[in-house]
C-alpha positions as CSV (number, residue, x, y, z in Angstrom):
1,M,7.6,-3.4,79.6
2,K,7.6,-0.2,77.6
3,Y,10.5,2.2,78.2
4,D,10.6,5.9,77.9
5,K,13.8,5.9,76.2
6,I,15.7,3.1,74.2
7,V,19.3,3.9,73.4
8,I,20.9,1.8,70.7
9,G,24.8,1.6,71.3
10,A,26.4,2.2,74.6
11,G,29.7,3.6,73.1
12,S,31.1,7.1,73.4
13,A,27.9,8.9,73.0
14,G,25.2,6.4,73.8
15,A,26.8,5.6,77.4
16,V,26.8,9.2,78.2
17,L,23.3,9.7,76.9
18,A,21.9,7.2,78.8
19,S,23.7,8.2,81.7
20,R,22.6,11.6,81.8
21,L,18.8,10.6,80.8
22,S,18.6,8.0,83.7
23,E,19.5,11.0,86.2
24,D,15.7,11.5,86.0
25,P,14.4,8.6,88.2
26,D,10.8,9.2,86.4
27,C,12.5,8.2,83.1
28,S,13.0,4.6,82.3
29,V,16.0,4.2,79.9
30,L,16.9,0.8,78.3
31,L,20.4,0.7,77.0
32,L,21.1,-1.7,74.1
33,E,24.7,-2.8,73.3
34,A,25.9,-5.6,70.6
35,G,28.9,-6.3,72.6
36,P,29.7,-7.5,76.1
37,D,29.6,-5.6,79.3
38,Y,31.8,-5.4,82.2
39,P,30.0,-4.3,85.1
40,D,33.1,-3.1,87.2
41,F,36.8,-2.4,87.1
42,G,37.8,-5.7,88.3
43,T,36.2,-7.8,85.5
44,L,37.5,-5.6,82.5
45,P,39.9,-7.4,80.5
46,F,43.5,-6.1,80.6
47,D,43.3,-4.4,76.9
48,L,40.4,-2.6,77.8
49,K,41.8,-1.3,81.0
50,H,45.2,-0.4,79.7
51,G,45.0,-0.3,75.8
52,W,47.1,2.5,74.1
53,G,45.5,2.4,70.7
54,T,44.0,0.7,67.7
55,G,47.3,-1.3,66.8
56,P,46.9,-5.0,65.6
57,D,48.3,-5.8,68.9
58,I,45.4,-4.7,70.9
59,V,41.9,-4.7,69.1
60,V,41.9,-5.4,65.4
61,G,40.1,-8.9,65.0
62,G,39.5,-9.1,68.7
63,I,36.2,-9.7,70.2
64,H,35.7,-6.3,71.0
65,D,36.2,-5.2,67.7
66,W,33.4,-5.1,65.0
67,Q,36.1,-6.2,62.4
68,F,34.9,-4.0,59.7
69,T,37.0,-3.4,56.7
70,G,36.9,-0.5,54.1
71,T,38.5,0.9,51.2
72,A,40.6,4.0,51.5
73,S,41.3,5.2,48.0
74,T,41.2,4.0,44.3
75,L,44.7,2.6,44.7
76,S,44.9,1.2,48.2
77,K,44.3,-2.0,49.6
78,T,41.4,-2.9,51.8
79,M,42.1,-1.6,55.3
80,P,40.8,-2.7,58.9
81,I,38.2,-0.4,60.4
82,P,38.4,-1.0,64.3
83,R,35.2,0.0,66.1
84,G,34.4,-0.9,69.5
85,K,31.9,-3.7,70.2
86,V,31.7,-3.5,74.1
87,T,30.2,-1.2,76.5
88,G,32.0,2.1,76.1
89,G,32.0,1.4,72.4
90,T,35.2,2.7,70.6
91,S,36.0,4.8,73.5
92,A,36.8,1.6,75.0
93,I,39.5,0.5,72.3
94,N,40.6,4.0,70.8
95,G,44.0,5.8,71.3
96,Q,42.5,7.7,74.3
97,V,43.6,11.2,72.6
98,F,41.2,13.7,74.6
99,L,41.4,16.4,72.0
100,R,38.5,18.9,71.5
101,P,37.1,20.4,68.2
102,L,38.5,23.8,67.8
103,P,36.2,26.7,68.4
104,E,36.2,27.5,64.6
105,D,34.8,24.0,64.2
106,F,31.6,24.9,66.0
107,E,31.4,28.3,64.2
108,R,31.4,26.3,60.7
109,W,28.6,24.2,62.0
110,V,26.5,27.4,63.1
111,E,27.2,28.8,59.6
112,W,25.6,25.6,58.2
113,G,22.4,26.1,60.0
114,N,23.2,24.7,63.4
115,D,23.2,27.6,65.8
116,R,22.8,25.7,68.8
117,W,26.2,24.3,68.5
118,S,28.3,27.3,69.0
119,F,31.4,27.3,71.0
120,K,29.9,29.3,73.4
121,E,26.8,26.9,73.8
122,C,29.0,23.9,73.7
123,L,31.9,24.9,76.1
124,P,29.9,24.3,79.3
125,Y,29.4,20.8,78.2
126,L,33.0,20.2,77.3
127,L,33.9,21.2,80.7
128,K,31.1,19.0,82.2
129,I,32.7,15.9,80.6
130,E,36.2,16.2,82.0
131,T,38.5,16.5,85.2
132,D,41.6,17.9,83.8
133,L,44.3,16.7,86.2
134,D,46.9,19.2,84.9
135,Y,44.9,22.6,84.5
136,D,42.2,24.4,85.8
137,G,40.6,27.8,84.9
138,D,37.8,28.7,82.5
139,F,38.7,26.2,79.7
140,H,39.2,23.1,81.8
141,G,36.6,21.1,83.8
142,Q,37.1,19.7,87.2
143,D,34.3,17.8,88.2
144,G,33.5,15.4,85.1
145,P,33.6,11.7,84.7
146,I,36.3,11.4,82.5
147,L,39.9,12.0,83.9
148,V,42.4,13.9,81.7
149,K,46.3,14.1,81.8
150,R,49.3,14.7,79.7
151,H,52.7,13.0,79.6
152,P,55.5,15.3,80.7
153,L,58.3,16.0,78.5
154,N,60.5,13.9,80.6
155,S,58.4,10.9,80.0
156,L,58.8,11.1,76.1
157,T,60.5,8.4,74.5
158,D,63.7,9.4,72.7
159,D,62.2,9.7,69.2
160,Q,59.3,11.7,70.5
161,L,61.7,14.1,72.4
162,A,63.7,14.5,69.1
163,F,60.5,15.2,67.2
164,Y,59.5,18.0,69.9
165,K,62.9,19.6,69.7
166,A,62.8,19.4,65.9
167,C,59.5,21.1,65.5
168,K,60.9,23.9,67.8
169,Y,63.9,24.1,65.6
170,L,62.0,24.6,62.6
171,G,60.1,27.5,64.1
172,Y,57.0,25.9,65.3
173,E,55.7,27.3,68.8
174,E,55.6,25.3,71.9
175,N,51.9,24.1,73.0
176,I,51.5,23.2,76.4
177,D,47.9,22.7,76.2
178,H,46.2,21.5,73.0
179,N,42.8,22.0,74.5
180,L,43.1,25.6,74.8
181,P,40.9,27.5,72.4
182,D,43.7,29.1,70.4
183,A,46.2,26.4,70.7
184,T,48.7,25.5,67.9
185,G,52.2,24.2,67.5
186,V,54.0,21.2,69.1
187,G,53.3,19.6,72.6
188,P,51.9,16.7,74.8
189,Y,48.6,15.3,73.9
190,P,45.7,15.2,76.4
191,L,44.8,11.8,77.0
192,N,41.9,10.1,78.9
193,N,44.5,7.6,80.3
194,P,45.8,8.8,83.6
195,D,48.4,6.4,85.0
196,G,47.8,3.9,82.2
197,I,44.1,3.5,83.0
198,R,41.7,4.0,80.1
199,F,38.8,6.1,81.1
200,S,36.1,4.8,78.7
201,T,32.6,6.2,78.6
202,A,31.8,2.8,80.2
203,L,34.1,3.4,83.1
204,G,33.8,7.3,83.5
205,Y,29.7,7.4,82.9
206,L,28.1,4.0,83.3
207,S,30.1,3.3,86.4
208,Q,28.3,6.2,88.0
209,S,24.7,5.4,86.8
210,R,24.4,1.5,86.5
211,H,23.2,1.2,89.9
212,R,19.9,3.2,89.1
213,L,16.9,1.3,89.0
214,N,15.6,3.2,85.9
215,L,18.4,2.2,84.0
216,T,18.8,-1.3,82.3
217,I,21.7,-2.2,80.3
218,K,21.2,-5.3,77.8
219,P,24.5,-6.5,76.5
220,N,24.8,-8.9,73.5
221,C,21.8,-7.3,71.8
222,V,22.2,-6.4,68.1
223,A,19.6,-3.9,66.9
224,Q,18.7,-5.0,63.5
225,K,15.9,-2.4,62.8
226,I,13.8,0.3,64.1
227,V,10.2,-0.7,64.2
228,F,7.6,1.9,63.0
229,D,3.8,2.8,63.1
230,R,3.8,4.8,59.8
231,N,6.4,7.3,60.6
232,V,6.5,7.0,64.3
233,A,9.3,4.8,65.9
234,T,7.7,2.5,68.5
235,G,10.6,0.3,69.4
236,V,13.3,-1.9,68.3
237,E,13.7,-5.3,66.6
238,V,16.7,-7.0,68.5
239,I,18.7,-10.3,68.0
240,S,20.2,-12.2,71.2
241,G,21.3,-15.3,71.4
242,G,19.9,-16.5,68.1
243,E,16.5,-15.2,68.8
244,I,14.7,-12.0,67.5
245,F,12.4,-10.0,70.0
246,K,10.8,-6.6,70.1
247,V,11.3,-3.8,72.7
248,E,8.8,-1.0,72.8
249,G,9.9,2.6,73.7
250,T,8.3,6.2,73.6
251,E,11.3,7.5,72.1
252,V,14.2,5.8,70.2
253,I,18.0,7.1,70.2
254,L,20.3,5.8,67.8
255,S,23.8,6.1,69.3
256,A,25.5,3.1,67.2
257,G,28.2,5.0,65.7
258,S,29.1,6.5,62.2
259,I,28.9,3.1,60.6
260,A,26.1,1.2,62.3
261,T,23.7,4.0,62.8
262,P,23.2,4.7,59.0
263,Q,23.3,1.0,58.3
264,I,20.4,0.5,60.9
265,L,18.4,3.3,59.5
266,M,18.8,2.1,55.9
267,L,17.6,-1.5,57.1
268,S,14.6,0.2,58.7
269,G,13.6,2.0,55.6
270,I,15.3,5.6,56.2
271,G,17.5,6.7,53.3
272,S,17.5,7.0,49.6
273,E,14.5,5.4,48.2
274,K,16.5,4.8,45.0
275,L,19.2,2.9,47.0
276,L,16.7,1.0,49.1
277,S,14.3,-0.2,46.6
278,P,16.6,-3.0,45.2
279,F,16.7,-4.4,48.5
280,H,13.0,-4.4,48.9
281,I,12.9,-2.5,51.9
282,S,9.8,-0.3,52.3
283,V,10.9,3.4,52.7
284,V,9.6,5.3,55.8
285,S,11.6,8.4,54.8
286,D,13.3,9.2,51.9
287,L,16.7,10.7,53.2
288,P,19.3,10.6,50.5
289,G,21.9,11.9,53.0
290,V,21.8,8.9,54.9
291,G,25.3,7.1,54.4
292,K,26.5,10.0,52.5
293,N,29.0,12.8,53.6
294,L,31.6,10.2,55.3
295,R,34.1,12.4,56.7
296,D,37.4,11.1,58.4
297,H,41.2,12.4,58.5
298,P,43.4,10.8,56.1
299,T,46.8,9.9,57.2
300,V,50.1,8.4,55.8
301,H,53.0,6.7,57.7
302,T,56.5,8.0,56.8
303,T,58.9,5.8,58.2
304,W,62.7,5.7,58.9
305,T,65.2,3.2,60.2
306,P,66.3,3.9,63.7
307,H,69.8,3.8,65.1
308,S,70.8,0.6,66.7
309,S,71.1,2.5,70.1
310,F,67.6,3.5,69.9
311,N,65.6,2.6,72.9
312,K,62.4,0.7,71.4
313,P,59.1,1.0,73.3
314,K,57.8,-2.3,74.4
315,Q,54.5,-1.6,72.5
316,K,54.0,-2.9,69.2
317,I,52.9,0.5,68.0
318,G,53.9,3.0,70.8
319,P,51.6,5.6,72.6
320,Q,50.7,9.0,71.1
321,K,52.3,11.4,73.6
322,V,53.2,14.3,71.8
323,A,51.6,15.9,68.4
324,L,52.2,19.0,66.1
325,R,49.1,20.8,64.9
326,Y,49.9,23.2,62.2
327,T,48.6,25.1,59.2
328,S,49.4,24.0,55.8
329,Q,51.0,26.6,53.2
330,D,48.4,29.1,51.9
331,S,45.7,27.3,53.8
332,K,42.2,28.5,54.1
333,Y,41.7,26.8,57.1
334,Q,43.8,27.1,60.8
335,N,45.4,24.0,62.3
336,D,44.3,21.9,59.2
337,M,47.2,19.5,59.6
338,I,48.5,17.1,62.4
339,M,51.6,15.2,62.8
340,I,52.5,12.4,65.5
341,M,55.7,10.6,66.3
342,R,55.8,7.0,67.3
343,F,57.7,3.8,66.8
344,S,56.2,0.4,65.3
345,H,57.6,-2.8,65.6
346,E,55.7,-4.1,62.6
347,I,57.6,-2.4,59.9
348,G,60.8,-3.5,58.5
349,D,63.3,-6.0,60.3
350,V,64.2,-4.0,63.2
351,G,60.9,-1.7,63.3
352,A,60.5,1.8,62.2
353,L,60.5,5.2,63.6
354,M,57.0,6.8,62.2
355,I,55.8,10.2,61.7
356,S,52.1,10.1,60.7
357,V,51.0,13.1,58.7
358,G,47.3,13.7,58.7
359,I,45.0,16.3,57.2
360,Y,42.3,17.6,59.6
361,L,39.9,19.2,57.5
362,A,39.9,17.1,54.3
363,E,37.7,18.0,51.2
364,S,37.2,14.5,49.9
365,V,34.0,12.8,51.0
366,G,33.1,9.1,51.0
367,R,29.8,7.1,51.5
368,I,28.4,4.0,53.2
369,S,26.0,1.7,51.4
370,L,24.2,-1.4,52.0
371,Q,25.3,-4.9,50.5
372,S,22.9,-6.8,52.6
373,T,19.6,-6.8,54.4
374,D,21.4,-8.8,57.1
375,I,22.5,-6.7,59.7
376,H,25.6,-9.2,60.5
377,T,26.9,-8.2,57.0
378,Q,28.8,-5.0,57.1
379,P,27.9,-2.0,54.7
380,I,30.4,-0.9,52.1
381,L,32.7,1.5,53.5
382,D,34.2,3.8,50.7
383,Y,36.2,6.5,52.2
384,N,37.3,8.0,48.8
385,L,40.4,9.5,50.8
386,L,42.5,12.1,48.5
387,S,40.0,12.2,45.9
388,H,40.3,15.9,46.1
389,K,43.4,17.7,44.6
390,Y,43.6,20.0,47.7
391,D,43.9,17.0,49.8
392,L,47.0,15.8,47.8
393,K,48.6,19.0,47.8
394,R,48.4,19.3,51.5
395,L,49.6,16.0,52.3
396,R,52.4,16.2,49.9
397,E,53.5,19.3,51.7
398,G,53.1,17.5,55.0
399,V,55.2,14.4,53.9
400,R,57.9,16.7,52.9
401,L,57.8,18.6,56.2
402,A,58.1,15.3,58.2
403,D,61.3,14.8,56.0
404,K,62.7,18.2,57.0
405,I,61.8,17.4,60.9
406,A,63.7,14.0,60.5
407,K,66.8,15.8,59.3
408,A,66.7,18.3,62.1
409,P,69.8,18.1,64.4
410,S,67.7,16.5,67.3
411,F,67.6,13.3,65.0
412,T,71.1,12.8,64.3
413,D,71.5,10.0,66.8
414,T,68.3,8.7,66.4
415,I,67.6,7.9,62.6
416,V,69.9,6.0,60.1
417,A,68.1,6.3,56.9
418,R,64.6,7.0,55.3
419,L,62.6,3.8,54.5
420,S,59.5,5.2,52.9
421,P,58.7,7.2,50.7
422,D,62.1,6.7,48.9
423,E,64.2,9.4,47.8
424,I,63.0,9.7,44.1
425,T,59.4,9.4,45.2
426,I,59.5,12.2,47.7
427,N,61.1,14.5,45.2
428,N,58.7,13.9,42.4
429,D,55.0,15.4,42.6
430,D,53.4,12.4,40.7
431,L,55.3,9.7,42.2
432,L,54.5,11.1,45.6
433,D,50.9,11.5,45.0
434,R,50.8,7.9,43.9
435,W,52.6,6.6,46.8
436,M,50.1,8.5,49.1
437,L,47.2,7.0,47.4
438,E,48.5,3.6,47.8
439,N,49.4,4.2,51.4
440,V,46.6,6.2,52.7
441,L,44.8,5.2,55.8
442,T,42.1,6.6,58.0
443,M,42.7,8.0,61.4
444,H,39.5,6.3,62.6
445,H,37.5,9.3,63.1
446,I,34.7,8.4,60.8
447,S,31.8,11.0,61.1
448,G,29.1,12.9,59.1
449,T,27.2,9.9,57.8
450,C,23.9,11.0,59.1
451,K,24.6,14.8,58.9
452,M,22.9,17.6,61.0
453,G,21.5,20.5,59.3
454,P,18.5,22.3,58.3
455,K,15.8,20.8,56.2
456,S,16.8,23.1,53.3
457,D,20.0,20.9,53.4
458,A,19.2,18.1,50.6
459,E,22.0,15.8,52.4
460,A,20.8,16.5,56.0
461,V,19.6,13.5,57.8
462,V,18.8,15.3,61.3
463,D,18.0,18.4,62.7
464,Q,20.4,20.3,64.9
465,Y,18.4,18.4,68.0
466,G,19.2,15.0,66.4
467,V,15.7,14.5,65.2
468,V,15.6,12.4,62.0
469,Y,13.7,14.2,59.3
470,G,10.4,12.4,58.1
471,T,10.0,10.8,61.5
472,E,8.7,11.0,64.8
473,Q,10.1,9.9,68.1
474,L,13.4,9.0,66.7
475,R,16.9,10.6,67.1
476,I,20.5,10.1,66.3
477,A,23.3,11.0,68.9
478,D,26.5,10.0,67.8
479,A,29.4,11.2,65.5
480,S,27.3,10.4,62.7
481,I,25.6,13.8,63.0
482,L,28.6,15.9,62.7
483,P,28.6,18.0,59.4
484,D,32.1,17.5,59.1
485,C,35.1,15.9,60.9
486,P,36.4,18.5,63.4
487,R,40.2,19.4,63.7
488,A,40.7,16.9,66.7
489,N,40.0,13.2,67.3
490,T,36.5,12.5,67.6
491,N,36.6,10.9,70.8
492,V,35.6,14.4,72.8
493,A,33.2,15.4,69.8
494,A,31.1,12.2,70.4
495,M,30.9,12.4,74.4
496,L,29.7,16.2,73.8
497,I,27.2,15.1,71.4
498,G,25.8,12.7,74.2
499,E,26.0,15.2,76.7
500,R,24.2,17.8,74.2
501,I,21.5,15.8,72.9
502,A,20.8,14.4,76.3
503,D,20.2,18.1,77.7
504,F,17.9,19.0,74.7
505,I,15.6,15.9,75.5
506,K,15.8,16.6,79.5
507,T,15.0,20.2,79.1
508,G,12.6,20.3,76.2
509,D,14.7,22.8,74.7
510,W,14.0,22.2,71.2
């Protein structure tokens, strides 16, 4: 059978895309997923139903994780890179923070030649995704497949409430809704986890569409390369159960995520000819931008010893309920920084209170490159975090701000002493920079590795409609096409891409 559309990856964008495309009963859609599928809520494993985040107690190393590893910086150790391997993709294992990109993020994309991605054009799709259980009005959806809710202040843990009060004490404004266009300050995170139930794209979107006769979902199928007739995509070569077979389609859409999508492209002959030739891969389209422009949010965890009376949460790494979004000193960007208060049982003898400090618009850029022609061998993930001096400056300021927050009166009965960085390190720029380079991690918001942009951009891989340059009948629809990592978790951005590209395809408006 030849399908009208083949979607590779049933994740944060792919499940959305396949669901929307299959609304047309005359369009046959094949959705390929490398991991397992759980066709109804009753069959979902507990960690997929109720998981809080990407802590090692939940997903790292599990069967629903690709178990990637990467290098954060020149001084850091190898770090785990959890990515979802199941229908729902990373939306099935992530921290469920339902935070939109800022309007300024969209306008930057427009400035870079992507005029169909303005905030005005994208807002209807953002509303289409969600049912906000707390707020309505012009900026909140009420009929979407993903349920969104915030934890009230009276549900915060002792440390999170102290953090909230400390931020206000230091002059940061209260932010009741982080998804308002002009939102800044401290307040509860919007989460797609109402009443402890994870609303992944598998639960929110596929549950509404999997009954359609024109939608075929094939789990445990690893796409290893795109099949071409010259530069026209005609199908996909798939591995399943130890066997290799081909499926044919009129159009192929890669939604495998910011790691697997560039890997599949390169194995299919799309990428830098200079980098593909050592692997003896025949080049279909010489696109040097494939795998470049790796963007993410660098973060470090500043830690404190809790008071013996502190009421510790049960999770090894507690849920993200409250956050501070703020602008760094003399910044050229609004809301370019993020702080989150949590507790971790995994640090020290008695656990540790943890303020995670992160940069939203990092200047540092990494890359993905092949190390094998075997799809089962992960690519090299070099995040290159904190390689830019401006990133070091902002994060240094952020670590010192976290220290001020921890010294506020609201923490008097919660914190005993600082754990890391120590007193000498935090007060010395060189020592603190080294500590940050040794301890920096990704916030797991990898994006940009198949950059969207005009053909005049030498690093662009797709146009703003997701069409891969130098090919026909091949698109990308996932976070890899983002020109930069937005000032938000990439959960919503990926869903938006699925919605937006699906509409481009359905309407022919491109």
